[in-house]
C-alpha positions in Angstrom: 113.4 134.3 51.1 110.5 134.9 48.8 107.2 135.4 50.6 103.9 134.1 49.3 101.6 136.8 48.0 99.1 136.3 50.8 101.7 137.1 53.5 102.7 140.8 53.9 105.8 140.4 56.0 108.6 138.0 57.1 107.3 138.4 60.7 103.8 137.2 59.8 105.3 134.3 57.8 107.3 133.2 60.9 104.3 133.5 63.2 102.0 131.5 60.9 104.7 128.8 60.3 105.5 128.6 64.1 101.9 128.1 64.9 101.5 125.4 62.3 104.8 123.7 63.5 103.3 123.5 67.0 100.2 121.8 65.5 102.4 119.3 63.7 104.3 118.6 66.9 101.0 118.0 68.6 100.0 115.3 66.1 98.4 117.1 63.2 99.0 115.5 59.8 101.1 117.2 57.2 99.3 118.8 54.3 102.2 118.1 51.9 104.5 115.2 50.9 108.0 116.1 51.9 111.4 114.5 52.6 111.8 116.6 55.8 110.9 115.2 59.2 111.3 118.5 61.0 108.0 120.1 61.9 109.4 123.6 61.4 110.5 122.9 57.8 107.3 121.1 57.0 105.3 124.1 58.3 107.4 126.6 56.3 106.8 124.5 53.1 103.0 124.4 53.8 102.8 128.1 54.3 104.9 128.8 51.2 102.5 126.5 49.2 99.5 128.5 50.6 98.0 125.5 52.3 97.8 127.1 55.8 94.8 129.5 56.2 95.2 132.4 58.5 93.2 135.6 59.4 94.8 138.8 60.6 93.2 140.9 63.3 93.0 143.8 60.9 90.9 141.7 58.5 88.7 140.6 61.4 88.2 144.2 62.6 87.4 145.4 59.1 84.8 142.6 58.7 83.2 143.5 62.0 83.1 147.2 61.0 81.3 146.3 57.7 78.7 144.3 59.5 78.0 147.1 62.0 77.6 149.7 59.2 75.4 147.4 57.1 73.1 146.7 60.0 71.9 150.3 60.3 
């Protein structure tokens, strides 16, 4: 499996795709045209295409740290 550049590990890919698959099962519309009807496969294709935005906790913590330092 080739990971998109924005995703740093297979574990993160699976987490992002699983969350997106739950959204699709709950009624969210697909972001891509695909032959598949399975939410898990559709979610994987969306993540591979870079259409599913996500934020890591590390990025959020780093942004918060920058705001605190710049406020002094």
